PDB file of N, H, CA, C and O in Angstrom:
ATOM      1  N   MET A   1     124.333 185.838  45.641  1.00  0.00           N
ATOM      2  CA  MET A   1     125.354 186.041  46.644  1.00  0.00           C
ATOM      3  C   MET A   1     125.041 185.154  47.839  1.00  0.00           C
ATOM      4  O   MET A   1     123.885 184.941  48.204  1.00  0.00           O
ATOM      5  N   THR A   2     126.056 184.672  48.402  1.00  0.00           N
ATOM      6  H   THR A   2     126.996 184.844  48.105  1.00  0.00           H
ATOM      7  CA  THR A   2     125.881 183.871  49.607  1.00  0.00           C
ATOM      8  C   THR A   2     126.363 184.664  50.816  1.00  0.00           C
ATOM      9  O   THR A   2     127.231 185.530  50.698  1.00  0.00           O
ATOM     10  N   ALA A   3     125.806 184.367  51.950  1.00  0.00           N
ATOM     11  H   ALA A   3     125.101 183.664  52.046  1.00  0.00           H
ATOM     12  CA  ALA A   3     126.164 185.069  53.183  1.00  0.00           C
ATOM     13  C   ALA A   3     127.548 184.646  53.645  1.00  0.00           C
ATOM     14  O   ALA A   3     127.948 183.522  53.343  1.00  0.00           O
ATOM     15  N   PRO A   4     128.266 185.430  54.322  1.00  0.00           N
ATOM     16  CA  PRO A   4     128.023 186.826  54.673  1.00  0.00           C
ATOM     17  C   PRO A   4     128.445 187.776  53.547  1.00  0.00           C
ATOM     18  O   PRO A   4     129.412 187.519  52.829  1.00  0.00           O
ATOM     19  N   VAL A   5     127.713 188.860  53.410  1.00  0.00           N
ATOM     20  H   VAL A   5     126.928 189.070  53.993  1.00  0.00           H
ATOM     21  CA  VAL A   5     128.036 189.914  52.440  1.00  0.00           C
ATOM     22  C   VAL A   5     128.384 191.160  53.246  1.00  0.00           C
ATOM     23  O   VAL A   5     127.597 191.597  54.085  1.00  0.00           O
ATOM     24  N   PHE A   6     129.539 191.724  53.000  1.00  0.00           N
ATOM     25  H   PHE A   6     130.178 191.370  52.317  1.00  0.00           H
ATOM     26  CA  PHE A   6     129.996 192.913  53.716  1.00  0.00           C
ATOM     27  C   PHE A   6     129.959 194.112  52.792  1.00  0.00           C
ATOM     28  O   PHE A   6     130.279 194.011  51.608  1.00  0.00           O
ATOM     29  N   LEU A   7     129.566 195.243  53.343  1.00  0.00           N
ATOM     30  H   LEU A   7     129.305 195.325  54.305  1.00  0.00           H
ATOM     31  CA  LEU A   7     129.519 196.487  52.593  1.00  0.00           C
ATOM     32  C   LEU A   7     130.408 197.490  53.314  1.00  0.00           C
ATOM     33  O   LEU A   7     130.230 197.737  54.506  1.00  0.00           O
ATOM     34  N   TYR A   8     131.332 198.047  52.618  1.00  0.00           N
ATOM     35  H   TYR A   8     131.477 197.846  51.650  1.00  0.00           H
ATOM     36  CA  TYR A   8     132.226 199.053  53.177  1.00  0.00           C
ATOM     37  C   TYR A   8     131.963 200.378  52.486  1.00  0.00           C
ATOM     38  O   TYR A   8     131.768 200.421  51.271  1.00  0.00           O
ATOM     39  N   TYR A   9     131.957 201.441  53.239  1.00  0.00           N
ATOM     40  H   TYR A   9     132.115 201.406  54.226  1.00  0.00           H
ATOM     41  CA  TYR A   9     131.788 202.763  52.651  1.00  0.00           C
ATOM     42  C   TYR A   9     132.653 203.755  53.395  1.00  0.00           C
ATOM     43  O   TYR A   9     133.091 203.518  54.521  1.00  0.00           O
ATOM     44  N   ARG A  10     132.885 204.867  52.733  1.00  0.00           N
ATOM     45  H   ARG A  10     132.529 205.060  51.818  1.00  0.00           H
ATOM     46  CA  ARG A  10     133.752 205.892  53.284  1.00  0.00           C
ATOM     47  C   ARG A  10     133.001 207.216  53.281  1.00  0.00           C
ATOM     48  O   ARG A  10     132.358 207.569  52.292  1.00  0.00           O
ATOM     49  N   LEU A  11     133.082 207.938  54.375  1.00  0.00           N
ATOM     50  H   LEU A  11     133.604 207.651  55.178  1.00  0.00           H
ATOM     51  CA  LEU A  11     132.475 209.257  54.463  1.00  0.00           C
ATOM     52  C   LEU A  11     133.549 210.314  54.290  1.00  0.00           C
ATOM     53  O   LEU A  11     134.646 210.202  54.838  1.00  0.00           O
ATOM     54  N   SER A  12     133.223 211.328  53.532  1.00  0.00           N
ATOM     55  H   SER A  12     132.331 211.419  53.088  1.00  0.00           H
ATOM     56  CA  SER A  12     134.145 212.461  53.416  1.00  0.00           C
ATOM     57  C   SER A  12     133.365 213.732  53.713  1.00  0.00           C
ATOM     58  O   SER A  12     132.183 213.844  53.389  1.00  0.00           O
ATOM     59  N   ASN A  13     134.037 214.673  54.326  1.00  0.00           N
ATOM     60  H   ASN A  13     134.998 214.582  54.589  1.00  0.00           H
ATOM     61  CA  ASN A  13     133.438 215.952  54.725  1.00  0.00           C
ATOM     62  C   ASN A  13     132.247 215.756  55.661  1.00  0.00           C
ATOM     63  O   ASN A  13     131.265 216.493  55.566  1.00  0.00           O
ATOM     64  N   TYR A  14     132.315 214.803  56.536  1.00  0.00           N
ATOM     65  H   TYR A  14     133.112 214.204  56.613  1.00  0.00           H
ATOM     66  CA  TYR A  14     131.276 214.568  57.528  1.00  0.00           C
ATOM     67  C   TYR A  14     131.888 214.835  58.896  1.00  0.00           C
ATOM     68  O   TYR A  14     132.617 214.004  59.438  1.00  0.00           O
ATOM     69  N   TYR A  15     131.587 215.986  59.439  1.00  0.00           N
ATOM     70  H   TYR A  15     130.994 216.661  58.999  1.00  0.00           H
ATOM     71  CA  TYR A  15     132.150 216.384  60.722  1.00  0.00           C
ATOM     72  C   TYR A  15     130.999 216.695  61.661  1.00  0.00           C
ATOM     73  O   TYR A  15     130.506 217.822  61.700  1.00  0.00           O
ATOM     74  N   GLN A  16     130.580 215.708  62.406  1.00  0.00           N
ATOM     75  H   GLN A  16     130.981 214.792  62.374  1.00  0.00           H
ATOM     76  CA  GLN A  16     129.427 215.873  63.274  1.00  0.00           C
ATOM     77  C   GLN A  16     129.718 216.794  64.451  1.00  0.00           C
ATOM     78  O   GLN A  16     128.788 217.273  65.099  1.00  0.00           O
ATOM     79  N   ASN A  17     130.972 217.046  64.735  1.00  0.00           N
ATOM     80  H   ASN A  17     131.728 216.656  64.208  1.00  0.00           H
ATOM     81  CA  ASN A  17     131.287 217.940  65.839  1.00  0.00           C
ATOM     82  C   ASN A  17     131.649 219.339  65.346  1.00  0.00           C
ATOM     83  O   ASN A  17     132.143 220.153  66.127  1.00  0.00           O
ATOM     84  N   HIS A  18     131.419 219.629  64.092  1.00  0.00           N
ATOM     85  H   HIS A  18     131.018 218.968  63.458  1.00  0.00           H
ATOM     86  CA  HIS A  18     131.683 220.945  63.541  1.00  0.00           C
ATOM     87  C   HIS A  18     130.729 221.962  64.165  1.00  0.00           C
ATOM     88  O   HIS A  18     129.577 221.633  64.446  1.00  0.00           O
ATOM     89  N   ARG A  19     131.196 223.199  64.386  1.00  0.00           N
ATOM     90  H   ARG A  19     132.132 223.466  64.158  1.00  0.00           H
ATOM     91  CA  ARG A  19     130.386 224.221  65.058  1.00  0.00           C
ATOM     92  C   ARG A  19     129.056 224.484  64.363  1.00  0.00           C
ATOM     93  O   ARG A  19     128.030 224.649  65.023  1.00  0.00           O
ATOM     94  N   ARG A  20     129.069 224.523  63.046  1.00  0.00           N
ATOM     95  H   ARG A  20     129.902 224.389  62.510  1.00  0.00           H
ATOM     96  CA  ARG A  20     127.831 224.795  62.319  1.00  0.00           C
ATOM     97  C   ARG A  20     126.810 223.689  62.561  1.00  0.00           C
ATOM     98  O   ARG A  20     125.619 223.969  62.696  1.00  0.00           O
ATOM     99  N   TYR A  21     127.251 222.464  62.616  1.00  0.00           N
ATOM    100  H   TYR A  21     128.219 222.237  62.506  1.00  0.00           H
ATOM    101  CA  TYR A  21     126.354 221.335  62.875  1.00  0.00           C
ATOM    102  C   TYR A  21     125.813 221.399  64.302  1.00  0.00           C
ATOM    103  O   TYR A  21     124.610 221.253  64.522  1.00  0.00           O
ATOM    104  N   VAL A  22     126.687 221.612  65.253  1.00  0.00           N
ATOM    105  H   VAL A  22     127.664 221.731  65.075  1.00  0.00           H
ATOM    106  CA  VAL A  22     126.310 221.578  66.670  1.00  0.00           C
ATOM    107  C   VAL A  22     125.340 222.706  67.023  1.00  0.00           C
ATOM    108  O   VAL A  22     124.473 222.528  67.879  1.00  0.00           O
ATOM    109  N   LYS A  23     125.476 223.864  66.373  1.00  0.00           N
ATOM    110  H   LYS A  23     126.180 224.008  65.678  1.00  0.00           H
ATOM    111  CA  LYS A  23     124.633 225.014  66.689  1.00  0.00           C
ATOM    112  C   LYS A  23     123.306 225.005  65.924  1.00  0.00           C
ATOM    113  O   LYS A  23     122.443 225.838  66.200  1.00  0.00           O
ATOM    114  N   SER A  24     123.124 224.095  64.976  1.00  0.00           N
ATOM    115  H   SER A  24     123.826 223.419  64.751  1.00  0.00           H
ATOM    116  CA  SER A  24     121.956 224.127  64.105  1.00  0.00           C
ATOM    117  C   SER A  24     120.828 223.243  64.653  1.00  0.00           C
ATOM    118  O   SER A  24     120.613 222.130  64.173  1.00  0.00           O
ATOM    119  N   PHE A  25     120.123 223.744  65.646  1.00  0.00           N
ATOM    120  H   PHE A  25     120.298 224.648  66.036  1.00  0.00           H
ATOM    121  CA  PHE A  25     118.945 223.057  66.187  1.00  0.00           C
ATOM    122  C   PHE A  25     118.116 224.046  66.989  1.00  0.00           C
ATOM    123  O   PHE A  25     118.616 225.095  67.394  1.00  0.00           O
ATOM    124  N   SER A  26     116.887 223.725  67.213  1.00  0.00           N
ATOM    125  H   SER A  26     116.480 222.873  66.884  1.00  0.00           H
ATOM    126  CA  SER A  26     116.011 224.545  68.034  1.00  0.00           C
ATOM    127  C   SER A  26     115.601 223.723  69.259  1.00  0.00           C
ATOM    128  O   SER A  26     114.865 222.744  69.144  1.00  0.00           O
ATOM    129  N   SER A  27     116.078 224.126  70.405  1.00  0.00           N
ATOM    130  H   SER A  27     116.677 224.922  70.499  1.00  0.00           H
ATOM    131  CA  SER A  27     115.747 223.373  71.616  1.00  0.00           C
ATOM    132  C   SER A  27     114.253 223.465  71.933  1.00  0.00           C
ATOM    133  O   SER A  27     113.676 222.521  72.473  1.00  0.00           O
ATOM    134  N   ASP A  28     113.626 224.592  71.602  1.00  0.00           N
ATOM    135  H   ASP A  28     114.095 225.359  71.164  1.00  0.00           H
ATOM    136  CA  ASP A  28     112.179 224.708  71.829  1.00  0.00           C
ATOM    137  C   ASP A  28     111.409 223.713  70.978  1.00  0.00           C
ATOM    138  O   ASP A  28     110.465 223.084  71.456  1.00  0.00           O
ATOM    139  N   GLN A  29     111.805 223.566  69.720  1.00  0.00           N
ATOM    140  H   GLN A  29     112.572 224.077  69.331  1.00  0.00           H
ATOM    141  CA  GLN A  29     111.132 222.595  68.853  1.00  0.00           C
ATOM    142  C   GLN A  29     111.334 221.175  69.340  1.00  0.00           C
ATOM    143  O   GLN A  29     110.399 220.374  69.323  1.00  0.00           O
ATOM    144  N   LEU A  30     112.532 220.856  69.769  1.00  0.00           N
ATOM    145  H   LEU A  30     113.292 221.506  69.782  1.00  0.00           H
ATOM    146  CA  LEU A  30     112.795 219.502  70.235  1.00  0.00           C
ATOM    147  C   LEU A  30     112.038 219.190  71.519  1.00  0.00           C
ATOM    148  O   LEU A  30     111.816 218.022  71.838  1.00  0.00           O
ATOM    149  N   ARG A  31     111.636 220.227  72.262  1.00  0.00           N
ATOM    150  H   ARG A  31     111.815 221.176  72.003  1.00  0.00           H
ATOM    151  CA  ARG A  31     110.797 220.040  73.445  1.00  0.00           C
ATOM    152  C   ARG A  31     109.319 219.928  73.102  1.00  0.00           C
ATOM    153  O   ARG A  31     108.510 219.579  73.961  1.00  0.00           O
ATOM    154  N   GLY A  32     108.948 220.228  71.820  1.00  0.00           N
ATOM    155  H   GLY A  32     109.606 220.511  71.123  1.00  0.00           H
ATOM    156  CA  GLY A  32     107.563 220.100  71.398  1.00  0.00           C
ATOM    157  C   GLY A  32     106.822 221.406  71.235  1.00  0.00           C
ATOM    158  O   GLY A  32     105.613 221.393  71.003  1.00  0.00           O
ATOM    159  N   THR A  33     107.507 222.539  71.347  1.00  0.00           N
ATOM    160  H   THR A  33     108.489 222.549  71.535  1.00  0.00           H
ATOM    161  CA  THR A  33     106.859 223.832  71.179  1.00  0.00           C
ATOM    162  C   THR A  33     106.758 224.177  69.700  1.00  0.00           C
ATOM    163  O   THR A  33     107.758 224.121  68.984  1.00  0.00           O
ATOM    164  N   ALA A  34     105.574 224.531  69.238  1.00  0.00           N
ATOM    165  H   ALA A  34     104.762 224.577  69.819  1.00  0.00           H
ATOM    166  CA  ALA A  34     105.385 224.938  67.844  1.00  0.00           C
ATOM    167  C   ALA A  34     105.840 226.379  67.685  1.00  0.00           C
ATOM    168  O   ALA A  34     105.412 227.259  68.431  1.00  0.00           O
ATOM    169  N   LEU A  35     106.704 226.614  66.715  1.00  0.00           N
ATOM    170  H   LEU A  35     107.052 225.899  66.109  1.00  0.00           H
ATOM    171  CA  LEU A  35     107.230 227.953  66.456  1.00  0.00           C
ATOM    172  C   LEU A  35     106.906 228.366  65.035  1.00  0.00           C
ATOM    173  O   LEU A  35     106.868 227.523  64.139  1.00  0.00           O
ATOM    174  N   PRO A  36     106.665 229.679  64.809  1.00  0.00           N
ATOM    175  CA  PRO A  36     106.425 230.131  63.439  1.00  0.00           C
ATOM    176  C   PRO A  36     107.714 230.071  62.615  1.00  0.00           C
ATOM    177  O   PRO A  36     108.810 230.217  63.156  1.00  0.00           O
ATOM    178  N   ALA A  37     107.579 229.859  61.323  1.00  0.00           N
ATOM    179  H   ALA A  37     106.688 229.741  60.883  1.00  0.00           H
ATOM    180  CA  ALA A  37     108.729 229.683  60.434  1.00  0.00           C
ATOM    181  C   ALA A  37     109.720 230.848  60.467  1.00  0.00           C
ATOM    182  O   ALA A  37     110.923 230.588  60.463  1.00  0.00           O
ATOM    183  N   PRO A  38     109.290 232.131  60.499  1.00  0.00           N
ATOM    184  CA  PRO A  38     110.281 233.211  60.498  1.00  0.00           C
ATOM    185  C   PRO A  38     111.179 233.241  61.734  1.00  0.00           C
ATOM    186  O   PRO A  38     112.281 233.786  61.670  1.00  0.00           O
ATOM    187  N   SER A  39     110.741 232.674  62.847  1.00  0.00           N
ATOM    188  H   SER A  39     109.846 232.231  62.899  1.00  0.00           H
ATOM    189  CA  SER A  39     111.563 232.700  64.056  1.00  0.00           C
ATOM    190  C   SER A  39     112.618 231.595  64.087  1.00  0.00           C
ATOM    191  O   SER A  39     113.437 231.559  65.006  1.00  0.00           O
ATOM    192  N   LEU A  40     112.614 230.706  63.118  1.00  0.00           N
ATOM    193  H   LEU A  40     111.949 230.735  62.373  1.00  0.00           H
ATOM    194  CA  LEU A  40     113.537 229.571  63.128  1.00  0.00           C
ATOM    195  C   LEU A  40     114.897 229.885  62.513  1.00  0.00           C
ATOM    196  O   LEU A  40     115.834 229.110  62.703  1.00  0.00           O
ATOM    197  N   THR A  41     115.037 230.968  61.800  1.00  0.00           N
ATOM    198  H   THR A  41     114.275 231.598  61.646  1.00  0.00           H
ATOM    199  CA  THR A  41     116.252 231.209  61.022  1.00  0.00           C
ATOM    200  C   THR A  41     117.501 231.372  61.875  1.00  0.00           C
ATOM    201  O   THR A  41     118.579 230.960  61.448  1.00  0.00           O
ATOM    202  N   ALA A  42     117.399 231.949  63.052  1.00  0.00           N
ATOM    203  H   ALA A  42     116.523 232.283  63.399  1.00  0.00           H
ATOM    204  CA  ALA A  42     118.586 232.195  63.869  1.00  0.00           C
ATOM    205  C   ALA A  42     119.198 230.901  64.396  1.00  0.00           C
ATOM    206  O   ALA A  42     120.418 230.739  64.359  1.00  0.00           O
ATOM    207  N   ASP A  43     118.384 229.994  64.879  1.00  0.00           N
ATOM    208  H   ASP A  43     117.393 230.126  64.909  1.00  0.00           H
ATOM    209  CA  ASP A  43     118.886 228.765  65.500  1.00  0.00           C
ATOM    210  C   ASP A  43     119.123 227.629  64.514  1.00  0.00           C
ATOM    211  O   ASP A  43     119.979 226.777  64.753  1.00  0.00           O
ATOM    212  N   CYS A  44     118.393 227.602  63.427  1.00  0.00           N
ATOM    213  H   CYS A  44     117.698 228.295  63.233  1.00  0.00           H
ATOM    214  CA  CYS A  44     118.335 226.404  62.588  1.00  0.00           C
ATOM    215  C   CYS A  44     119.067 226.491  61.258  1.00  0.00           C
ATOM    216  O   CYS A  44     119.006 225.543  60.475  1.00  0.00           O
ATOM    217  N   ASP A  45     119.742 227.568  60.978  1.00  0.00           N
ATOM    218  H   ASP A  45     119.791 228.338  61.614  1.00  0.00           H
ATOM    219  CA  ASP A  45     120.434 227.670  59.685  1.00  0.00           C
ATOM    220  C   ASP A  45     121.397 226.535  59.504  1.00  0.00           C
ATOM    221  O   ASP A  45     122.083 226.193  60.467  1.00  0.00           O
ATOM    222  N   PRO A  46     121.503 225.934  58.371  1.00  0.00           N
ATOM    223  CA  PRO A  46     120.920 226.228  57.067  1.00  0.00           C
ATOM    224  C   PRO A  46     119.611 225.508  56.787  1.00  0.00           C
ATOM    225  O   PRO A  46     119.060 225.689  55.701  1.00  0.00           O
ATOM    226  N   LEU A  47     119.085 224.708  57.695  1.00  0.00           N
ATOM    227  H   LEU A  47     119.533 224.561  58.577  1.00  0.00           H
ATOM    228  CA  LEU A  47     117.824 223.991  57.447  1.00  0.00           C
ATOM    229  C   LEU A  47     116.694 224.571  58.280  1.00  0.00           C
ATOM    230  O   LEU A  47     116.178 223.915  59.185  1.00  0.00           O
ATOM    231  N   SER A  48     116.313 225.803  57.971  1.00  0.00           N
ATOM    232  H   SER A  48     116.732 226.336  57.236  1.00  0.00           H
ATOM    233  CA  SER A  48     115.227 226.423  58.725  1.00  0.00           C
ATOM    234  C   SER A  48     113.935 226.470  57.931  1.00  0.00           C
ATOM    235  O   SER A  48     112.853 226.385  58.512  1.00  0.00           O
ATOM    236  N   GLY A  49     114.025 226.604  56.616  1.00  0.00           N
ATOM    237  H   GLY A  49     114.904 226.672  56.144  1.00  0.00           H
ATOM    238  CA  GLY A  49     112.820 226.664  55.807  1.00  0.00           C
ATOM    239  C   GLY A  49     113.131 226.577  54.329  1.00  0.00           C
ATOM    240  O   GLY A  49     114.284 226.683  53.911  1.00  0.00           O
ATOM    241  N   VAL A  50     112.096 226.385  53.553  1.00  0.00           N
ATOM    242  H   VAL A  50     111.159 226.299  53.892  1.00  0.00           H
ATOM    243  CA  VAL A  50     112.210 226.325  52.100  1.00  0.00           C
ATOM    244  C   VAL A  50     111.290 227.387  51.510  1.00  0.00           C
ATOM    245  O   VAL A  50     110.282 227.733  52.128  1.00  0.00           O
ATOM    246  N   PRO A  51     111.612 227.916  50.323  1.00  0.00           N
ATOM    247  CA  PRO A  51     110.730 228.916  49.706  1.00  0.00           C
ATOM    248  C   PRO A  51     109.338 228.348  49.445  1.00  0.00           C
ATOM    249  O   PRO A  51     109.185 227.184  49.074  1.00  0.00           O
ATOM    250  N   ASN A  52     108.354 229.172  49.640  1.00  0.00           N
ATOM    251  H   ASN A  52     108.479 230.118  49.941  1.00  0.00           H
ATOM    252  CA  ASN A  52     106.972 228.774  49.411  1.00  0.00           C
ATOM    253  C   ASN A  52     106.700 228.771  47.909  1.00  0.00           C
ATOM    254  O   ASN A  52     106.807 229.822  47.277  1.00  0.00           O
ATOM    255  N   PRO A  53     106.349 227.625  47.312  1.00  0.00           N
ATOM    256  CA  PRO A  53     106.122 227.589  45.870  1.00  0.00           C
ATOM    257  C   PRO A  53     104.863 228.335  45.446  1.00  0.00           C
ATOM    258  O   PRO A  53     104.730 228.686  44.274  1.00  0.00           O
ATOM    259  N   LEU A  54     103.935 228.588  46.371  1.00  0.00           N
ATOM    260  H   LEU A  54     104.044 228.303  47.323  1.00  0.00           H
ATOM    261  CA  LEU A  54     102.704 229.298  46.036  1.00  0.00           C
ATOM    262  C   LEU A  54     102.883 230.808  46.051  1.00  0.00           C
ATOM    263  O   LEU A  54     102.105 231.532  45.429  1.00  0.00           O
ATOM    264  N   GLU A  55     103.902 231.289  46.755  1.00  0.00           N
ATOM    265  H   GLU A  55     104.534 230.701  47.260  1.00  0.00           H
ATOM    266  CA  GLU A  55     104.186 232.714  46.846  1.00  0.00           C
ATOM    267  C   GLU A  55     105.590 232.968  46.321  1.00  0.00           C
ATOM    268  O   GLU A  55     106.549 232.461  46.903  1.00  0.00           O
ATOM    269  N   PRO A  56     105.749 233.722  45.257  1.00  0.00           N
ATOM    270  CA  PRO A  56     107.091 233.952  44.712  1.00  0.00           C
ATOM    271  C   PRO A  56     107.962 234.878  45.559  1.00  0.00           C
ATOM    272  O   PRO A  56     109.151 235.029  45.279  1.00  0.00           O
ATOM    273  N   SER A  57     107.394 235.491  46.576  1.00  0.00           N
ATOM    274  H   SER A  57     106.428 235.369  46.803  1.00  0.00           H
ATOM    275  CA  SER A  57     108.160 236.407  47.418  1.00  0.00           C
ATOM    276  C   SER A  57     109.240 235.653  48.183  1.00  0.00           C
ATOM    277  O   SER A  57     108.982 234.573  48.715  1.00  0.00           O
ATOM    278  N   ALA A  58     110.442 236.209  48.241  1.00  0.00           N
ATOM    279  H   ALA A  58     110.652 237.086  47.809  1.00  0.00           H
ATOM    280  CA  ALA A  58     111.579 235.529  48.875  1.00  0.00           C
ATOM    281  C   ALA A  58     111.469 235.470  50.388  1.00  0.00           C
ATOM    282  O   ALA A  58     112.024 234.558  51.002  1.00  0.00           O
ATOM    283  N   GLU A  59     110.761 236.427  51.017  1.00  0.00           N
ATOM    284  H   GLU A  59     110.311 237.168  50.518  1.00  0.00           H
ATOM    285  CA  GLU A  59     110.724 236.422  52.480  1.00  0.00           C
ATOM    286  C   GLU A  59     109.700 235.451  53.057  1.00  0.00           C
ATOM    287  O   GLU A  59     109.738 235.163  54.253  1.00  0.00           O
ATOM    288  N   LEU A  60     108.796 234.944  52.242  1.00  0.00           N
ATOM    289  H   LEU A  60     108.765 235.178  51.270  1.00  0.00           H
ATOM    290  CA  LEU A  60     107.827 233.965  52.725  1.00  0.00           C
ATOM    291  C   LEU A  60     108.394 232.568  52.564  1.00  0.00           C
ATOM    292  O   LEU A  60     108.697 232.143  51.449  1.00  0.00           O
ATOM    293  N   THR A  61     108.539 231.860  53.653  1.00  0.00           N
ATOM    294  H   THR A  61     108.293 232.205  54.559  1.00  0.00           H
ATOM    295  CA  THR A  61     109.080 230.504  53.595  1.00  0.00           C
ATOM    296  C   THR A  61     108.159 229.546  54.346  1.00  0.00           C
ATOM    297  O   THR A  61     107.335 229.953  55.165  1.00  0.00           O
ATOM    298  N   ILE A  62     108.324 228.285  54.047  1.00  0.00           N
ATOM    299  H   ILE A  62     108.993 227.954  53.383  1.00  0.00           H
ATOM    300  CA  ILE A  62     107.650 227.214  54.776  1.00  0.00           C
ATOM    301  C   ILE A  62     108.684 226.610  55.711  1.00  0.00           C
ATOM    302  O   ILE A  62     109.755 226.199  55.266  1.00  0.00           O
ATOM    303  N   GLY A  63     108.382 226.550  56.981  1.00  0.00           N
ATOM    304  H   GLY A  63     107.511 226.883  57.343  1.00  0.00           H
ATOM    305  CA  GLY A  63     109.335 226.046  57.960  1.00  0.00           C
ATOM    306  C   GLY A  63     109.543 224.548  57.868  1.00  0.00           C
ATOM    307  O   GLY A  63     108.642 223.804  57.480  1.00  0.00           O
ATOM    308  N   ILE A  64     110.736 224.117  58.228  1.00  0.00           N
ATOM    309  H   ILE A  64     111.468 224.721  58.543  1.00  0.00           H
ATOM    310  CA  ILE A  64     111.057 222.698  58.308  1.00  0.00           C
ATOM    311  C   ILE A  64     110.910 222.296  59.781  1.00  0.00           C
ATOM    312  O   ILE A  64     111.540 222.893  60.653  1.00  0.00           O
ATOM    313  N   PHE A  65     110.101 221.308  60.048  1.00  0.00           N
ATOM    314  H   PHE A  65     109.589 220.822  59.339  1.00  0.00           H
ATOM    315  CA  PHE A  65     109.858 220.885  61.423  1.00  0.00           C
ATOM    316  C   PHE A  65     110.200 219.413  61.583  1.00  0.00           C
ATOM    317  O   PHE A  65     109.566 218.602  60.907  1.00  0.00           O
ATOM    318  N   PRO A  66     111.116 219.011  62.389  1.00  0.00           N
ATOM    319  CA  PRO A  66     112.007 219.832  63.186  1.00  0.00           C
ATOM    320  C   PRO A  66     113.111 220.421  62.314  1.00  0.00           C
ATOM    321  O   PRO A  66     113.544 219.807  61.340  1.00  0.00           O
ATOM    322  N   CYS A  67     113.549 221.598  62.671  1.00  0.00           N
ATOM    323  H   CYS A  67     113.197 222.097  63.463  1.00  0.00           H
ATOM    324  CA  CYS A  67     114.524 222.306  61.854  1.00  0.00           C
ATOM    325  C   CYS A  67     115.946 222.007  62.331  1.00  0.00           C
ATOM    326  O   CYS A  67     116.156 221.475  63.421  1.00  0.00           O
ATOM    327  N   GLY A  68     116.895 222.357  61.503  1.00  0.00           N
ATOM    328  H   GLY A  68     116.724 222.790  60.618  1.00  0.00           H
ATOM    329  CA  GLY A  68     118.303 222.231  61.869  1.00  0.00           C
ATOM    330  C   GLY A  68     118.951 220.954  61.402  1.00  0.00           C
ATOM    331  O   GLY A  68     118.288 219.974  61.063  1.00  0.00           O
ATOM    332  N   LEU A  69     120.274 220.996  61.394  1.00  0.00           N
ATOM    333  H   LEU A  69     120.812 221.792  61.669  1.00  0.00           H
ATOM    334  CA  LEU A  69     121.051 219.847  60.947  1.00  0.00           C
ATOM    335  C   LEU A  69     121.006 218.690  61.939  1.00  0.00           C
ATOM    336  O   LEU A  69     121.003 217.528  61.534  1.00  0.00           O
ATOM    337  N   VAL A  70     120.973 218.998  63.233  1.00  0.00           N
ATOM    338  H   VAL A  70     120.976 219.943  63.562  1.00  0.00           H
ATOM    339  CA  VAL A  70     120.978 217.939  64.252  1.00  0.00           C
ATOM    340  C   VAL A  70     119.728 217.070  64.129  1.00  0.00           C
ATOM    341  O   VAL A  70     119.817 215.843  64.174  1.00  0.00           O
ATOM    342  N   ALA A  71     118.575 217.696  63.976  1.00  0.00           N
ATOM    343  H   ALA A  71     118.503 218.693  63.940  1.00  0.00           H
ATOM    344  CA  ALA A  71     117.324 216.941  63.914  1.00  0.00           C
ATOM    345  C   ALA A  71     117.117 216.240  62.584  1.00  0.00           C
ATOM    346  O   ALA A  71     116.314 215.311  62.504  1.00  0.00           O
ATOM    347  N   ASN A  72     117.816 216.654  61.540  1.00  0.00           N
ATOM    348  H   ASN A  72     118.469 217.409  61.604  1.00  0.00           H
ATOM    349  CA  ASN A  72     117.597 216.092  60.208  1.00  0.00           C
ATOM    350  C   ASN A  72     118.759 215.282  59.687  1.00  0.00           C
ATOM    351  O   ASN A  72     118.872 215.074  58.479  1.00  0.00           O
ATOM    352  N   SER A  73     119.618 214.823  60.563  1.00  0.00           N
ATOM    353  H   SER A  73     119.525 214.992  61.545  1.00  0.00           H
ATOM    354  CA  SER A  73     120.725 213.988  60.106  1.00  0.00           C
ATOM    355  C   SER A  73     120.617 212.613  60.763  1.00  0.00           C
ATOM    356  O   SER A  73     120.125 212.465  61.881  1.00  0.00           O
ATOM    357  N   LEU A  74     121.090 211.634  60.035  1.00  0.00           N
ATOM    358  H   LEU A  74     121.490 211.754  59.126  1.00  0.00           H
ATOM    359  CA  LEU A  74     121.031 210.269  60.519  1.00  0.00           C
ATOM    360  C   LEU A  74     122.300 209.562  60.042  1.00  0.00           C
ATOM    361  O   LEU A  74     122.634 209.587  58.858  1.00  0.00           O
ATOM    362  N   PHE A  75     122.977 208.953  60.956  1.00  0.00           N
ATOM    363  H   PHE A  75     122.706 208.932  61.918  1.00  0.00           H
ATOM    364  CA  PHE A  75     124.154 208.173  60.606  1.00  0.00           C
ATOM    365  C   PHE A  75     123.937 206.759  61.103  1.00  0.00           C
ATOM    366  O   PHE A  75     123.640 206.547  62.279  1.00  0.00           O
ATOM    367  N   ASN A  76     124.082 205.807  60.227  1.00  0.00           N
ATOM    368  H   ASN A  76     124.323 205.979  59.272  1.00  0.00           H
ATOM    369  CA  ASN A  76     123.780 204.425  60.583  1.00  0.00           C
ATOM    370  C   ASN A  76     125.031 203.597  60.816  1.00  0.00           C
ATOM    371  O   ASN A  76     125.026 202.387  60.588  1.00  0.00           O
ATOM    372  N   GLY A  77     126.094 204.230  61.266  1.00  0.00           N
ATOM    373  H   GLY A  77     126.098 205.213  61.452  1.00  0.00           H
ATOM    374  CA  GLY A  77     127.358 203.540  61.421  1.00  0.00           C
ATOM    375  C   GLY A  77     127.370 202.662  62.595  1.00  0.00           C
ATOM    376  O   GLY A  77     128.375 202.004  62.864  1.00  0.00           O
TER     377      GLY A  77
END
């Protein structure tokens, strides 16, 4: 291929201003405060933690740091 090469793409169902996206972050974590995994569920849903593979119990999770959709999304537009 010779330059210039253009790439076009289309996003569907990407609403960065949707309420669920905007509310999914932990301001304490973004300030640098370490929080235990069980306390992250209220602010960070749906990306607050993953099940612990070493413990089959459903209530034990490993926290995602930083948690939330805001901290874990990247758009390169």
